N, C-alpha and C positions, 0 to 999 in steps of 0.2 A: 057564184064566183067567189073564190076565197079571198079574204082581205090580207094585205101584207102584214107581216109580224110587226108588233109594236116597236121593237128596237131596230127594225131594218132601216138602212140608209136609203133615201130616195135615189132612184137610178140616175137621174140627171146630175145630181150632186156627186154621186160616186164616180160617174164617168168624168166629170170635170176634175175631181181629185186625181184620178188615174192619169188623165191627160197632162195635168200640171206636174205630177211626179215624173212622168216620162220626159217632159221638157227640161226639168231641172237636172236629171241625171244625164241627159244628152247634151247639155250646154257646156261647152269647153271651159268657159270662164268659171262657172259654178264648180265644176269638178276640180280644176286645177287650184283655184283659190281656196275652195273648201278643204282640199287635201293638205295644202300647205298650212292652212290655219289649224287643222287638226294635229299636225305634227308639232306645231308650237304649243298647242294646248296640252298635248301629251307630255311634252318636255316640262311644262309648268307643273302639271299634276304629279308626275313621277320623277321629279328632279333628284330626289334623294336616292333613287335606285339607278338612274341613268348616269348621273355625274360620276366620274372616276375619283374625284377628290372632294373634300369639303369646300364650301364656298368662302370661308373666312379664315381658315387655318393658314398661318404664315410659315415660310421656310426660307430664310435669307440665303441659304446655301445655293438655291436654284433661282435667285432673283433675276428677272429680265432675260430669261433664256428664250431663244427663238423657238418656233414650232419644231417639235421633234416627235418621235414615237411615244415617248413617255408623257409629253405635253403637246398634243396636236395643235393647240392654238397658242403655245408659249406660256410664259408666266409674267406676272406683273412685278412692280418694284419691291413687293414684299414676298415674292416667291409663291404667290397664289396662282393656281391653275386657271388660266383664262377660260378654257372650255367649260370647266365646272361652274365658273361664275356666270358665263353666258347662259348656260342651261338654267341655273337658279334665278338668273335675272329675268327670265321669261315670266315668272309668277307675278312680281310687282308690276311689270309692264302690262300684262293682261288685266290686272286689277285696275290700273289707271285707264284702261280702255273700256272694259266692260261695265264697271260700276258707274262711271259718269253717263254712259249710254243708258243704263237702266234708270238712273235718277231723272235724266232729261226726258226720256221717252215716256215714262209713267206720268210724271207731273205735267210735262208739256202737252202730251196728247190728251190727257183728261181736261186740262184747262181749255185747250183749243176746241175740243168737242163741245164743251159746255157753252162757251161764248159764241161759237159758231151756230149752235142750235137755238139758243135763247136770244141772242143779239141784244139790241137796245143799248142801254148805258154801259152794261158790263162789257159788251163787245167793243164799244168806243174806247173805254178806259184801257182795256187789255191791248187793243190795237196800237194805241199811242205808246203804251209801255214797251211793247215789242219793237216798235219803230225806234224808240230811243235806245233800247238795249242793242239792237242790231247796228246802230250807228258806231258802236265801239267794237274793236277787234276782240273776239272771244278770249284770246290769250291775255289781253289787258285786263279784262274782267277777272280772269282766273288769277292773275298776279295780284290783283287787289284783294281777293278773298284769301289767298295764301298769306299775304302780308298781315292780314287781320288774325287768321287762325294759327299762323306759324308753319314752318316747313314740316313735311312728313307725307307719307303715302296717302293717308286718308284725307288730309287737308287738300292735297292735289286732286284726289278723286272727287271730293265734294265741290271744289272750286270749278273743275271742268264740267261737272254735272249741272251746276247752277248756270254756268255760262252757255250751256247748250239748250236750255229750256225754251228760249224764244223761237228757235228754229222749228221745234216740234209744235209749238202753239200756232205758228203761222201755217205750217203744213196741214195740221189737223183741222184748223178753222176753215181753210179754203176748201178742203175736201167735204166737210160737213155742209157748208153753204151750197156747194154744187149738188150734193146728194139730196138736200131738202127739197129741191125742185123736181126730183124724179117722180114719175107717176105712181110707182109702187109705194113711195113714202107718203105722198099725198093721200093715197087710198087708205093706208094704215091710219093716218091721222083722222080721216073722215069717218072711219068706222069706230073711232073711240079708243085707239091704242094709246097707252100712256107714254109719257116722254121717255122713260127709262127703256121701255120695250122698243120704241121707235129707234132710239139711238144705238142700243146694244144688240138689236136684232136685224134692223133694216138698213142702218147707215154705216155701222162699224166695218162691214166688209168692204166698203169703199175706201175707208181710212187705212186699213191694215196694210195693203200692199205697198203704197209709197212710204209708210212709216217703217216697215221692215227694211226697205232699201236704205232709208236714211239711217236707221240704227246700225246697219252693217258698215256703211261708210263712216259713220260717227266714231265707231270703234277705232278705225285707222287714224282719224284725226286726233282722237283723244290720246292714243298711244304716242303719237308724234309730239303732241303738245306736252304730255307728261314727261317725255324724255327731254324736251327743251327746258322745262322747269327744273328737272333734276340736273341738267347740265349747268344751270345757273346757280346750283347749290340749294334749291328749295325742295329737294326730294328726300329720299330715305337717307338718313345719316350713315356715314361709314361705320363699320366695314361691310354692311349688307350690300349685296350686288344688285345693281339696277343698270340697265343699258345706258341711259343718259349720263349717269354718274361715272360709269366705266369709260365712256368716251371722253368725259372731262378729265378723268385721272390720266388717261393715256395721251392727252393732248400735249402735255409738256415733254413726253418721251417720243413724240411722233417721228422725229428724225432718225433715231437709232432703234427704237423698239416700236415699230409701226403696228405690230399685231395687237398691242394693248387697246388701241382705239378702232382698228380696222374690223376685227371680228364682232365686237358689240354693234358696230355700225351696220355690218352686213345682216346681223340678226334683226336689228330694228327695221332696216329697209325691206328685208324679206317679209316680215310680219305685216308691215304697212301695205306692201304690194299685194300680199295674199288677201287681206281684207278688202282692199279696193277692188281687186279683181272679182272677188266674191260678190261685192256690192253691185258692180257693173252687170254681172251675170243675173243676179236677182232682179235688177231693174229691167233687163231685157225680157225676163220671163213673167214677172209679177206686175210690172207697170209699163207695158209697151207704149202707152199713151205719151209718156214723158219723152219718148224719142220719135213720136209721130208714126209708129209702126202699127199695122193693122193687128187687131186682136183676133186670134184664131182659137 
């Protein structure tokens, strides 16, 4: 009997991956949310080629013009094209969503896995710290960090990233504590597998699905929180475009020039809706236990 090739993928694992891929591409929320998010991502990456005008160039002769063929979303008080600024504003908005998610997930998941696996005094100290941190609204913690570091894109990204760490610590810790009691983990420990091998070969696959779902939903929350901080004047300084700042600028003209705040608001709402929809779909597919559904 011939042996399988050294680099071949075990059949059960390959079948599971195929079945998972089919569920992802057939889930309506994943497809719709993912497509909308890819549109926003493409706008952020290729804003220089997509936008019809520059984002900061002024033209007082066309200031406060309503939507028209030449300016589909109108112009602002300085004659800047709102459509171009909305497109360019996708970039900092996504940075304020993705960077905090990466900071929170990497740091929080690592800490949560370590304290959940080793327990003892480290788990006790970290659990108390997480309880205290979660007693405060994340936006309040972010405001505190931004007040210390000063306003700016990366200050907001760091602030939102730090404020999200406790959520990942709690999630990862709980998943590891449950996984430690599984028979296959106990068997691996009994035959002498090292801690690193047990955590990153036998336990991490239990941690990844709920963490991926949390990461997706976290992006939506961070984008919304970043826009709120920018609305308060703590974001990117003018004239750089950012959706929260654009909404704030258009607020004083809302009665006569509604388009200045309306279109950035629509872009913000659509992006948050897309990421939330994608997160809900991923939860249904990757973590059905969270909804009490059977795993197939």
